[in-house]
C-alpha positions in Angstrom: 66.1 -41.2 12.5 69.4 -42.0 14.1 72.4 -40.6 12.2 75.2 -43.0 11.3 78.9 -42.8 10.7 79.9 -44.4 7.4 83.5 -45.4 7.1 85.4 -46.9 4.2 87.2 -49.8 5.8 89.9 -52.0 4.3 90.3 -55.6 5.2 94.0 -55.4 4.4 94.6 -58.7 2.6 96.8 -56.9 0.2 98.5 -58.2 -2.9 101.8 -56.5 -2.4 102.6 -53.6 -0.1 100.1 -52.2 2.4 100.6 -48.6 1.3 99.9 -49.3 -2.4 96.9 -51.5 -1.8 95.1 -49.9 1.1 91.7 -49.9 -0.8 91.9 -53.4 -2.1 89.2 -54.7 0.1 86.9 -51.8 0.9 83.4 -51.7 2.3 81.1 -49.0 3.7 80.0 -50.0 7.2 77.2 -48.3 9.1 78.2 -47.4 12.6 75.7 -45.7 15.0 77.0 -42.3 16.0 76.8 -41.9 19.8 79.6 -39.5 20.3 83.3 -39.5 19.3 84.8 -42.9 19.4 87.9 -44.4 17.8 87.5 -46.8 14.9 90.3 -49.2 14.0 90.5 -52.0 11.5 93.7 -54.1 11.0 95.5 -57.4 11.0 98.6 -59.1 12.2 100.2 -61.5 9.8 103.5 -63.4 9.5 105.7 -61.6 7.0 103.6 -58.5 7.0 103.6 -57.6 10.7 100.7 -55.4 11.9 98.8 -53.0 9.7 95.8 -51.0 10.5 93.7 -47.9 9.9 92.7 -45.5 12.7 89.8 -43.2 12.4 87.0 -41.7 14.6 83.3 -41.6 14.3 81.6 -38.5 12.9 77.9 -37.8 12.4 76.7 -39.0 9.0 74.8 -35.7 8.6 78.0 -33.7 8.9 79.6 -33.6 5.5 82.4 -31.3 6.5 83.5 -33.3 9.6 86.8 -35.1 9.3 87.2 -38.7 10.6 90.9 -38.2 11.1 92.2 -38.3 14.7 94.6 -35.9 16.3 97.9 -37.2 17.8 96.8 -40.8 17.5 99.0 -43.5 19.1 98.6 -47.2 18.5 100.5 -49.6 20.8 101.1 -53.3 20.3 101.1 -55.8 23.2 102.4 -59.4 23.2 101.0 -61.7 25.9 99.9 -58.6 27.8 103.3 -57.0 27.7 103.9 -53.7 25.8 106.1 -54.1 22.7 106.2 -50.8 20.8 104.1 -48.1 19.2 103.2 -48.5 15.5 104.6 -46.2 12.9 102.5 -43.7 11.0 103.2 -41.0 8.4 99.8 -39.5 8.1 97.9 -40.4 11.3 95.6 -42.7 9.4 97.7 -45.8 8.3 99.7 -47.5 11.0 102.2 -50.3 10.7 104.8 -52.2 12.7 108.6 -51.9 12.0 109.7 -54.0 9.1 111.9 -56.0 11.4 109.0 -57.2 13.5 107.8 -60.8 13.0 104.9 -62.1 15.1 105.2 -65.4 16.9 102.7 -68.1 16.2 101.2 -69.2 19.5 101.6 -65.8 21.2 98.6 -63.5 21.9 98.6 -59.9 20.6 96.3 -57.0 21.0 96.5 -53.3 20.1 95.5 -50.2 22.1 94.7 -46.9 20.4 94.6 -43.4 21.9 94.0 -39.9 20.5 93.4 -36.4 21.9 90.1 -36.1 23.7 89.0 -39.6 23.0 88.5 -42.8 25.1 91.2 -45.4 24.7 90.1 -48.3 22.4 91.5 -51.8 23.0 91.2 -54.8 20.7 90.6 -58.4 21.6 93.7 -60.6 21.7 94.5 -62.6 18.5 97.1 -65.2 17.6 99.0 -65.1 14.3 98.1 -68.0 12.0 100.5 -70.6 10.6 101.4 -70.2 7.0 100.0 -73.0 4.8 101.8 -73.3 1.4 100.5 -74.1 -2.0 101.8 -77.5 -3.1 104.1 -76.4 -5.9 104.8 -80.0 -7.0 101.1 -80.4 -8.1 100.3 -76.9 -9.3 99.7 -76.7 -13.1 98.0 -74.9 -15.9 96.1 -76.2 -18.9 95.8 -73.9 -21.9 93.2 -73.9 -24.7 93.0 -71.4 -27.6 90.8 -69.0 -25.4 91.1 -70.1 -21.8 93.6 -71.2 -19.2 92.8 -73.5 -16.3 94.8 -73.3 -13.1 95.0 -76.5 -11.0 96.1 -76.0 -7.4 96.2 -78.0 -4.2 97.5 -77.7 -0.6 97.6 -79.8 2.5 95.4 -79.0 5.4 96.9 -78.7 8.9 95.8 -81.9 10.7 93.9 -82.1 13.9 92.7 -78.5 13.7 89.7 -76.7 12.4 90.9 -74.6 9.5 89.4 -72.3 6.9 91.0 -70.8 3.9 90.6 -68.5 0.9 92.4 -69.2 -2.4 92.7 -66.1 -4.6 94.1 -66.3 -8.1 95.1 -63.3 -10.3 95.7 -63.7 -14.0 96.8 -60.4 -15.4 93.9 -58.0 -14.7 91.4 -60.8 -14.1 90.5 -61.8 -10.5 89.0 -65.1 -9.5 86.2 -63.3 -7.7 85.1 -59.8 -6.7 87.8 -59.2 -4.1 86.5 -57.1 -1.2 82.8 -57.3 -1.7 80.7 -57.9 1.4 79.9 -61.5 0.3 83.5 -62.6 0.4 82.4 -65.2 2.9 81.2 -67.3 0.0 84.8 -67.9 -1.0 85.8 -69.4 2.4 87.0 -73.0 2.0 86.5 -75.3 5.1 88.7 -78.2 5.6 85.7 -80.6 5.6 86.2 -80.6 1.8 89.7 -82.2 2.1 90.5 -85.6 0.6 92.9 -87.3 3.1 94.1 -83.8 4.1 94.5 -82.5 0.5 92.4 -79.6 -0.8 92.2 -79.2 -4.5 90.6 -76.7 -6.9 90.5 -75.4 -10.5 90.0 -71.8 -11.7 89.3 -70.9 -15.3 90.3 -67.6 -16.9 89.8 -66.1 -20.4 93.3 -66.2 -21.9 94.9 -62.8 -22.3 97.5 -62.6 -25.1 99.7 -60.4 -22.8 99.5 -62.8 -19.9 103.0 -63.6 -18.6 102.2 -64.8 -15.0 99.5 -66.0 -12.7 99.6 -65.5 -9.0 98.1 -68.1 -6.6 97.5 -66.7 -3.1 96.5 -69.0 -0.2 95.1 -67.3 2.9 94.8 -69.2 6.2 92.1 -67.4 8.1 91.6 -67.1 11.9 88.2 -68.1 13.2 87.4 -64.5 14.3 88.2 -63.3 10.7 85.8 -65.9 9.3 83.2 -64.7 11.7 83.9 -61.1 10.7 83.5 -62.0 6.9 80.2 -63.9 7.7 78.8 -60.9 9.7 79.6 -58.6 6.8 77.7 -60.8 4.4 74.7 -61.0 6.8 74.8 -57.3 7.3 74.6 -56.8 3.5 71.6 -59.3 3.3 69.8 -57.6 6.1 70.3 -54.1 4.7 68.7 -55.3 1.4 65.8 -57.1 3.1 62.7 -54.9 2.7 61.1 -56.6 5.6 64.1 -56.5 7.9 63.5 -54.1 10.8 67.1 -53.9 11.9 70.4 -54.7 10.1 72.6 -57.5 11.4 75.6 -55.8 13.0 79.1 -56.4 11.6 81.4 -58.1 14.2 83.3 -55.7 16.4 86.0 -56.8 18.8 87.2 -53.4 19.9 86.2 -52.3 23.4 85.4 -48.6 23.9 85.3 -48.1 20.2 84.5 -49.8 16.9 86.2 -52.0 14.3 88.0 -55.3 14.0 91.5 -56.6 14.7 92.2 -60.1 13.3 94.9 -62.4 11.9 95.6 -64.4 8.8 98.6 -66.0 7.1 99.3 -65.8 3.3 101.4 -67.8 0.9 101.9 -66.6 -2.7 103.1 -68.7 -5.6 103.7 -67.2 -9.1 103.3 -69.2 -12.3 105.3 -67.7 -15.1 104.8 -68.4 -18.8 
């Protein structure tokens, strides 16, 4: 039977800082081992820059093998022109300088290199435009045991857009963040009413609750396809009659992984 490399990969839609929430969306992805190749997963986002993880494949049968690369370098390119190398403290997590802000409409890709390994290059992606929660219409309705959060936002006209709305109330999350079936939470703009998309989330009221965070993610099409492929991979792995699992979308040439984009707006309701 063919051995596999299993890597814990993060889909970096973090709540606060990247370094503190690196495992917030985590999944174990099977990757066929056919020699040593670079594996990178990351995103480019307005306000957060570029953040990614760089690893390498190792045989699944080798429990003592490390997936950490030696002397890894990850470079960022804008419209085909080299910009800079990403920063890293541990050779695992890489991020752009805090002063960097990607430009909507530009095309970006990353190139990763490490000792003794083939250079891996991502497909080009474009940063997404931030879509804000409509604070004029956001509200909460409290009952003795529950709280309802009403939210809405305006879809970008004349474009095909897809979103995820995530709401945190204390320790309670609106859904299981980071599971392979996250695609179920994607909202298409076909549900809009004259451009307005509305929703309601209900939480058990916590006596210590002092704030609720509403986070609106505007997803790029490749990211939606990636989330869909993760879900299909999970279903095919669980299918007792399935001969081969559906592969998870990869847009890294000469390697494995995914490089995508999203935009995020956060609004905090305080009590």
